[in-house]
C-alpha positions in Angstrom: 13.7 7.8 -8.7 17.3 7.0 -6.8 15.4 7.9 -3.1 12.1 5.4 -3.3 10.4 4.2 -5.9 6.8 2.2 -5.9 5.7 -0.4 -8.5 4.3 -3.8 -9.6 6.1 -7.0 -9.8 6.1 -10.4 -11.0 7.6 -14.2 -10.5 6.6 -16.8 -12.4 7.0 -21.0 -12.1 6.8 -23.0 -14.9 4.1 -25.8 -14.6 5.1 -27.8 -18.0 6.1 -26.6 -21.3 2.3 -24.9 -22.2 1.5 -23.3 -18.3 3.2 -21.1 -16.0 1.6 -20.0 -12.7 2.8 -15.4 -11.9 2.6 -13.9 -9.2 2.2 -9.8 -9.1 2.6 -8.0 -6.5 2.7 -3.3 -5.9 5.6 -2.9 -3.6 7.4 0.0 -2.4 11.2 0.5 -1.7 14.2 2.5 -0.4 17.1 3.0 -1.6 16.6 -0.3 -4.5 17.7 -2.7 -1.2 14.2 -1.8 1.3 10.6 -2.8 0.1 7.4 -4.0 1.5 5.2 -6.1 -1.0 1.3 -6.3 -1.0 -1.7 -7.2 -3.4 -0.2 -10.5 -4.0 -2.2 -12.4 -7.0 -1.9 -15.1 -9.0 -2.3 -15.6 -12.9 -2.2 -18.9 -14.8 -0.8 -18.7 -17.7 -1.2 -21.0 -20.4 -0.2 -21.8 -24.2 -2.9 -22.1 -26.5 -2.8 -24.4 -29.9 -2.9 -21.1 -32.3 0.5 -20.0 -30.9 -1.4 -17.4 -28.6 -1.0 -16.8 -24.6 -4.2 -17.4 -22.4 -4.4 -15.7 -19.0 -6.7 -16.5 -16.1 -6.7 -15.2 -12.6 -6.6 -17.7 -10.2 -7.8 -18.1 -6.4 -5.2 -19.1 -3.7 -6.7 -22.3 -3.2 -6.5 -22.8 -7.2 -3.1 -22.2 -7.6 -1.8 -24.0 -4.9 -3.8 -27.1 -6.9 -2.1 -25.8 -9.8 1.0 -25.8 -9.0 0.5 -29.3 -7.8 2.3 -29.3 -4.5 5.4 -26.9 -6.2 6.5 -24.2 -4.6 4.5 -20.8 -5.4 6.0 -17.6 -6.8 5.5 -15.3 -4.1 8.4 -12.0 -3.2 10.9 -12.8 -0.5 10.6 -12.4 2.9 13.6 -9.8 2.1 11.1 -8.2 -0.5 8.1 -8.4 2.2 9.5 -7.3 5.2 12.5 -5.3 5.0 10.9 -2.0 4.9 9.2 -2.8 7.9 13.0 -4.3 10.1 14.7 -0.4 9.2 11.2 1.0 10.4 12.0 -1.1 13.9 15.1 -1.0 14.1 14.9 2.6 13.6 12.0 3.1 16.0 14.6 1.0 19.1 17.6 3.8 17.4 14.9 7.1 18.2 14.5 5.6 21.6 18.0 4.8 22.8 18.9 7.8 22.2 16.0 9.6 23.7 16.6 7.1 27.3 20.5 8.8 27.3 19.2 12.3 26.7 
């Protein structure tokens, strides 16, 4: 869709050669530029000795502990709030136009 879209995205932070923390979140976007996100969920991905990858859901506190004080993967502020900012600007413009009329 060129005008709007929604779905899931993910961001990953590698902890070491065998582990990574993956954050998945839902998003809604307008013109591929303005978006809002919600429902961030963390998963620990670990390479098993046999070469397969195992996944385990993490609570927020567990994800912070797994990152060992490092930065957790998360949506950027632009991804989280740009659609809300656009909405706020639109409301301000409507109020200004209405007050001039």
